[in-house]
NUGULO-147374 format. One record per atom (N, C-alpha, C): x, y, z; residue in one letter. Coordinates in pm, whole numbers, padded with zeros to 5 digits, always signed. Atoms other than C-alpha are relative to their C-alpha. Example, Ala and Ser with C-alpha at 12.3 -4.5 7.8 and 13.67 -1.06 7.14 Angstrom:
<recs>
+00089-00119+00000a +01230-00450+00780a +00090+00120+00000a -00082-00119-00006s +01367-00106+00714s -00077+00109+00073s 
</recs>
This chain:
<recs>
+00071-00082-00096m -02855-00757-01876m +00087+00118+00041m -00075-00115-00049n -02757-00411-01769n -00018+00013+00152n +00004-00017-00146r -02708-00284-01412r -00142+00033+00049r +00136-00038-00039r -03057-00137-01402r -00090-00124+00010r +00078+00123-00003d -03215-00476-01488d +00036-00086+00121d -00046+00078-00114i -03005-00650-01224i -00051+00061+00130i +00048-00068-00121a -03092-00388-00961a -00150-00019+00016a +00144+00018-00006w -03462-00412-01049w -00034-00143+00041w +00023+00140-00034g -03449-00793-01030g +00029-00028+00146g -00036+00017-00141t -03277-00782-00691t -00105+00065+00090t +00102-00070-00078t -03528-00527-00559t -00131-00078+00000t +00124+00076+00011l -03820-00731-00687l +00008-00128+00084l -00018+00123-00077a -03683-01052-00533a -00009+00028+00150a +00005-00038-00142a -03636-00876-00197a -00142+00035+00042a +00138-00039-00029l -03987-00730-00211l -00089-00123+00011l +00079+00123-00005v -04139-01070-00285v +00031-00078+00128v -00039+00073-00121a -03942-01230-00001a -00059+00066+00126a +00054-00071-00116v -04048-00961+00250v -00151-00012+00004v +00146+00008+00005t -04410-00962+00135t -00047-00140+00037t +00039+00137-00031s -04430-01342+00151s +00019-00030+00148s -00029+00026-00140a -04271-01350+00494a -00100+00069+00092a +00090-00073-00088t -04513-01093+00634t -00147-00031-00023t +00143+00022+00025t -04841-01199+00470t -00041-00147+00002t +00038+00141+00007t -04830-01578+00449t -00070-00049+00126t +00072+00048-00118p -04921-01646+00815p -00143+00055+00009p +00134-00058-00006a -05218-01406+00796a -00092-00070-00099a +00082+00069+00100l -05342-01568+00476l -00032-00142+00043l +00023+00136-00048a -05298-01913+00628a -00108+00002+00109a +00103-00013-00103d -05504-01801+00931d -00135+00027-00063d +00126-00032+00066d -05769-01651+00705d -00056-00122-00073d +00047+00120+00069t -05787-01972+00500t -00065-00095+00099t +00059+00084-00104g -05848-02169+00818g -00131+00057+00053g +00123-00064-00046d -06108-01916+00930d -00113-00016-00101d +00102+00020+00104v -06290-01942+00596v -00049-00144+00003v +00039+00141-00010l -06286-02321+00622l -00089-00022+00121l +00085+00009-00119g -06430-02286+00973g -00139+00058-00024g +00130-00061+00032a -06705-02055+00845a -00081-00093-00092a +00066+00097+00087l -06784-02308+00570l -00062-00114+00081l +00048+00110-00084e -06818-02582+00830e -00116+00046+00087e +00111-00054-00081d -07036-02362+01054d -00126+00014-00085d +00115-00017+00089f -07262-02284+00756f -00062-00137-00032f +00048+00136+00029r -07285-02656+00668r -00081-00054+00118r +00069+00049-00119k -07382-02745+01025k -00133+00072+00019k +00124-00077-00017a -07641-02465+01041a -00106-00045-00101a +00095+00050+00100m -07800-02596+00718m -00060-00132+00046m +00047+00131-00045v -07823-02951+00856v -00088+00015+00125v +00077-00021-00123d -07949-02826+01194d -00126+00083-00022d +00114-00089+00025g -08202-02593+01030g +00004+00124+00088g -00020-00111-00093n -08057-02314+01245n -00002+00133-00076n +00017-00124+00075g -08194-02000+01080g +00078+00116+00059g -00071-00111-00064a -08043-01761+01335a +00149-00005-00033a -00143+00012+00030h -07693-01898+01274h +00027+00024-00149h -00015-00026+00144l -07742-01895+00895l -00004+00151-00027l +00008-00146+00017l -07844-01527+00917l +00130+00066+00044l -00124-00055-00054e -07535-01452+01126e +00119-00024-00093e -00111+00038+00088l -07304-01630+00879l -00013+00056-00141l +00027-00050+00135s -07457-01461+00573s +00012+00152-00006s -00007-00144+00026h -07379-01117+00434h -00142+00049-00033h +00135-00053+00027d -07687-00892+00410d -00035-00003-00149d +00023-00001+00145d -07645-00881+00029d +00027-00136-00064d -00032+00134+00051m -07595-01257-00008m -00088-00038-00119m +00068+00058+00115s -07689-01423-00337s +00029-00150+00003s -00016+00144-00017f -07748-01799-00302f -00056-00070-00123f +00040+00063+00126g -07754-01979-00638g -00001-00151+00007g +00016+00145+00003h -07881-02333-00680h +00035-00053-00139h -00040+00062+00127a -07772-02575-00953a -00112+00003-00103a +00113-00003+00092g -08121-02566-01105g -00031+00138-00055g +00018-00135+00053g -08094-02192-01171g -00068+00098+00093g +00065-00090-00095v -08289-02052-00875v +00107+00076+00077v -00090-00084-00079v -08112-01761-00705v -00084+00067+00108v +00073-00054-00113q -08223-01652-00359q +00081+00106+00074q -00064-00095-00092t -08150-01361-00127t +00028-00072+00131t -00027+00054-00134k -08028-01418+00226k -00129-00044+00069k +00126+00028-00069v -08380-01401+00369v -00075-00114-00067v +00071+00107+00072e -08530-01623+00097e +00063-00136+00028e -00067+00128-00025f -08267-01895+00147f -00026-00048+00142f +00018+00039-00140v -08290-01895+00525v -00144-00043+00025v +00142+00036-00016k -08670-01907+00505k -00027-00141-00052k +00021+00136+00051t -08655-02225+00291t +00051-00105+00098t -00056+00093-00098v -08442-02389+00559v -00088-00004+00125v +00081-00009-00123v -08645-02267+00860v -00139-00059-00022v +00134+00050+00029d -08979-02348+00693d +00002-00145-00051d -00020+00139+00041k -08841-02693+00597k -00048-00028-00143k +00024+00021+00142v -08904-02640+00225v +00109-00092-00054v -00113+00090+00025e -08560-02801+00196e +00051-00044+00136e -00054+00054-00124v -08442-03030+00475v +00130-00071-00034v -00133+00056+00027f -08072-03109+00471f +00028-00111+00103f -00024+00113-00090h -08046-03458+00624h +00149-00015+00028h -00147+00008-00017s -07670-03467+00565s +00066+00077-00114s -00081-00071+00100i -07408-03261+00385i +00146-00033+00028i -00146+00018-00007k -07047-03355+00317k +00061+00097-00099k -00075-00091+00087l -06807-03097+00175l +00143-00052-00008l -00139+00046+00015y -06473-03204+00030y +00061+00058-00127y -00078-00056+00112d -06208-03121-00232d +00003+00154+00009d -00003-00145-00022h -06172-02773-00082h +00118+00066-00071h -00104-00089+00053a -05978-02503-00265a -00042+00141+00042a +00034-00132-00053i -05970-02166-00089i +00110+00098-00036i -00094-00107+00034h -05808-01847-00212h -00047+00128+00069h +00033-00122-00073v -05801-01541+00014v +00073+00117-00064v -00057-00124+00055s -05743-01191-00125s -00061+00117+00077s +00049-00111-00081g -05781-00916+00131g -00123-00041+00079g +00123+00031-00075d -06137-00914+00267d -00095-00089-00079d +00079+00094+00079l -06261-01159+00002l +00068-00136-00004l -00053+00136+00014a -06220-01535-00021a -00089-00076-00098a +00072+00088+00092v -06317-01772-00301v +00022-00142+00050v -00006+00138-00050a -06400-02121-00177a -00072-00090-00099a +00060+00100+00091r -06463-02414-00411r +00004-00134+00071r +00004+00133-00060h -06568-02760-00302h -00105-00087-00069h +00105+00092+00043t -06777-03065-00379t -00102-00008+00114t +00114+00002-00093f -07119-03068-00211f -00071-00132-00022f +00060+00132+00008d -07249-03418-00141d -00106-00006+00110d +00105-00014-00101a -07588-03408+00030a -00118-00092-00027a +00127+00073+00003f -07901-03604+00110f -00104+00098+00054f +00090-00112-00028i -08192-03358+00106i -00144-00038-00030i +00141+00004+00035l -08569-03352+00126l -00023+00122-00087l +00014-00107+00098y -08632-03147-00188y -00120-00029-00089y +00123+00014+00079q -08963-03093-00367q -00079-00123+00043q +00080+00109-00056g -09126-03346-00136g +00061-00138-00007g -00067+00131+00013k -08877-03626-00208k +00140+00006+00059k -00140+00011-00043d -08556-03741-00043d +00086-00026-00123d -00086+00009+00118q -08281-03694-00299q +00146+00019+00038q -00144-00022-00014n -07904-03716-00326n +00043+00106-00101n -00057-00103+00088f -07718-03419-00471f +00151-00008+00009f -00145-00007+00008l -07358-03423-00585l +00032+00116-00094l -00017-00126+00073l -07257-03072-00696l +00138+00059+00022l -00115-00089-00021n -06962-02843-00748n -00057+00132+00048n +00046-00127-00055v -06995-02521-00552v +00116+00098+00003v -00094-00110-00019v -06814-02190-00566v -00069+00101+00090v +00052-00099-00093q -06861-01941-00285q +00097+00117+00007q -00081-00118-00030v -06738-01589-00225v -00038+00042+00141v +00019-00043-00138w -06694-01495+00139w +00059+00139+00015w -00046-00137-00023k -06652-01136+00256k +00021+00019+00150k -00028-00025-00141k -06486-01041+00581k -00065+00132+00040k +00075-00116-00046q -06710-00799+00769q -00001-00002+00152q -00007-00009-00147d -06663-00682+01128d +00083-00114+00059d -00091+00102-00050g -06381-00935+01166g -00046-00143-00020g +00053+00135+00022r -06595-01234+01058r -00025-00024-00147r +00029+00038+00139w -06628-01420+00730w -00149-00028-00014w +00144+00018+00026r -06981-01402+00589r -00018-00039-00147r +00025+00046+00137l -07115-01580+00282l -00063+00113-00080l +00045-00109+00086f -07161-01325+00003f -00068-00055-00126f +00054+00061+00122v -07220-01541-00308v +00024-00150+00008v -00013+00145+00011r -07284-01912-00351r -00066-00042-00131r +00057+00054+00123q -07336-02089-00683q +00036-00147-00010q -00020+00145+00017a -07380-02463-00732a -00014-00036-00148a +00002+00050+00138y -07321-02652-01057y -00008-00151+00005y +00006+00145+00010k -07412-03005-01153k +00132-00052-00053k -00122+00063+00050l -07113-03231-01200l -00027-00060-00138l +00018+00062+00133p -07059-03350-01557p -00027-00149+00013p +00036+00143-00006a -07206-03694-01624a +00111-00088-00051a 
</recs>
């Protein structure tokens, strides 16, 4: 190694140390805030609380179901309010959240008991969500569910 490589390596190491020291707490707070928004959204689905779902959703939200149906914010909230889908219970677990600026990717397992197509059914799905921070609050921007492999 020459002096230039050593100097560059030292500078890079210092930059990483300073960046990590200054951004880690904010990212940790944001991760907790995203997890809180996920929980609020889950509760609003179970409670059938359309007003809260609207508040937690980005205006351009795309809500994808495992069966291939994709709904807008208004379409999804309408299915909940009109009781087309009734979420008797929802458990979310195996969370993995990655925050990058004003975007967060949240992955989890969705385990729910739902009145769907006129029948009570259990759903066990993988879900990926993209949350966007807007006006200081995390709002659901994209949600896509996938069936777990058999």
